C-alpha positions as CSV (number, residue, x, y, z in Angstrom):
1,M,-0.1,0.1,0.2
2,T,1.3,3.6,-0.9
3,L,0.8,6.5,0.6
4,A,0.1,9.3,-1.8
5,L,-0.2,12.6,-0.3
6,T,-2.1,15.2,-2.8
7,P,-1.8,19.0,-2.4
8,L,-4.5,20.7,-0.5
9,P,-6.8,22.9,-2.6
10,T,-5.0,26.3,-2.5
11,V,-7.6,29.1,-1.6
12,A,-7.6,32.9,-3.3
13,P,-6.3,35.2,-0.6
14,R,-9.2,37.6,0.0
15,R,-9.0,40.6,-1.5
16,R,-10.7,43.9,-0.5
17,P,-12.7,44.3,-3.3
18,N,-12.1,48.3,-4.5
19,R,-10.3,49.6,-1.5
20,R,-9.0,52.5,-3.5
21,L,-12.1,53.3,-4.8
22,R,-13.9,53.4,-1.2
23,R,-10.9,55.7,-0.1
24,L,-11.2,57.9,-3.1
25,V,-15.3,58.6,-2.3
26,M,-14.8,58.8,1.5
27,L,-12.0,61.3,0.8
28,S,-14.2,63.3,-1.5
29,L,-16.9,62.7,0.7
30,G,-14.6,64.6,3.2
31,V,-13.9,67.6,0.9
32,V,-17.5,68.0,0.0
33,I,-18.3,68.2,3.6
34,V,-15.3,70.9,4.5
35,I,-16.8,73.0,1.6
36,A,-20.5,72.6,2.9
37,G,-19.1,73.7,6.5
38,A,-17.2,76.5,5.5
39,L,-20.9,77.7,3.9
40,I,-22.6,77.2,6.9
41,G,-20.1,79.0,9.0
42,A,-21.2,82.5,7.3
43,L,-24.4,81.4,8.8
44,P,-24.9,82.9,12.6
45,G,-24.0,80.1,14.8
46,P,-21.3,77.8,15.2
47,G,-23.1,75.5,12.9
48,G,-19.9,75.3,10.4
49,I,-17.7,74.1,13.0
50,P,-18.7,70.7,13.6
51,V,-19.4,70.2,9.9
52,T,-16.3,71.3,9.0
53,T,-14.4,69.1,11.5
54,L,-16.6,66.0,10.5
55,G,-15.1,66.5,6.9
56,L,-11.3,67.1,8.3
57,V,-11.9,63.4,10.1
58,L,-13.0,62.0,6.8
59,I,-10.0,63.2,5.2
60,L,-7.6,62.4,7.4
61,R,-9.0,58.9,7.9
62,N,-8.4,58.7,4.3
63,S,-5.6,60.5,2.8
64,Y,-1.6,59.7,3.6
65,W,-0.9,63.1,3.0
66,A,-3.2,64.7,5.0
67,K,-2.0,62.2,7.8
68,R,1.6,63.2,7.1
69,Q,0.5,66.8,7.7
70,F,-1.4,66.1,10.6
71,I,1.8,64.3,12.2
72,K,3.5,67.3,11.6
73,A,0.9,69.7,12.9
74,Q,0.6,67.4,16.0
75,R,4.4,67.8,16.6
76,A,4.4,71.6,16.3
77,K,1.0,72.3,18.3
78,P,0.2,69.2,20.3
79,K,-2.7,71.0,22.3
80,W,-4.5,72.3,19.1
81,V,-4.4,68.9,17.8
82,Y,-5.6,66.9,20.6
83,P,-9.2,67.5,20.2
84,F,-8.9,65.8,16.3
85,R,-6.9,62.8,17.7
86,R,-9.9,62.1,19.8
87,L,-12.6,62.5,17.3
88,M,-10.4,60.0,15.2
89,R,-10.8,57.4,17.4
90,K,-12.8,54.3,16.9
91,N,-15.2,55.2,19.7
92,P,-15.0,59.1,19.2
93,E,-15.7,61.1,22.5
94,V,-17.7,63.8,20.6
95,A,-19.5,65.8,23.5
96,P,-16.6,65.8,25.9
97,V,-14.4,67.3,22.8
98,F,-16.9,70.0,21.7
99,W,-17.7,70.8,25.4
100,Q,-13.9,71.3,25.9
101,Q,-13.5,73.4,23.0
102,A,-16.6,75.7,23.8
103,L,-14.6,76.4,27.1
104,R,-11.7,77.3,25.2
105,V,-13.3,79.5,23.1
106,E,-15.1,81.2,26.1
107,K,-11.5,81.5,27.7
108,L,-10.5,83.5,25.0
109,V,-13.4,85.6,24.4
110,V,-14.5,86.5,28.1
111,R,-11.2,87.3,29.9
112,S,-12.7,87.6,33.2
113,R,-13.6,84.7,34.9
114,R,-16.7,85.9,37.0
115,H,-18.3,86.5,33.4
116,R,-17.9,83.1,32.2
117,P,-21.7,81.2,31.6
118,L,-20.5,78.0,30.7
119,P,-19.0,76.7,34.2
120,R,-22.0,77.9,35.8
121,L,-24.2,76.3,33.0
122,R,-21.9,73.0,33.9
123,R,-22.9,73.2,37.4
124,R,-26.6,73.7,37.0
125,I,-27.1,70.7,34.9
126,R,-25.0,68.3,36.8
127,C,-27.0,69.6,40.0
128,M,-29.9,69.0,38.0
129,V,-28.9,65.5,37.3
130,R,-28.0,64.5,40.6
131,Q,-31.5,65.6,41.8
132,A,-33.3,63.4,39.1
133,R,-30.8,60.4,40.3
134,R,-32.0,61.2,43.5
135,R,-35.8,61.1,42.9
136,S,-35.5,58.0,40.8
137,S,-33.6,56.1,43.4
138,A,-36.1,57.2,46.1
139,R,-39.1,56.1,43.7
140,R,-37.3,52.6,43.4
141,A,-36.8,52.6,47.5
142,Q,-40.5,53.1,47.5
143,R,-41.3,50.5,45.3
144,R,-39.2,48.2,46.9
145,A,-40.7,48.7,50.2
146,A,-44.5,48.4,49.0
């Protein structure tokens, strides 16, 4: 009896179809969103800033040239680039990033600490959340007792 080894069937490696096309589409979508953010920026209010930021994040995720420029900027001005780094994570912290930037802008605009409304607003919101938690825990305790 002879033992004949037969070659295993070869499986073609999986290719990511149209990876380049996907990157190009996402890059062009990012450029369109940045342009839309610039147009919205002319309107009153901060509406153009989040839109432009979203477009920049799309461009940074899909362009090698933009990533290199981003790294250069990160080395030169790390405090300015850090919010964008937080937004580029897989699970971005959107609300804390925008809150932190709002506080920074307020600090630049309003020099006096006494006249800054955002920290007071934050304290009020925290107080309201604590009161709501206390009420809900008191309700749960009443339900358990009943």
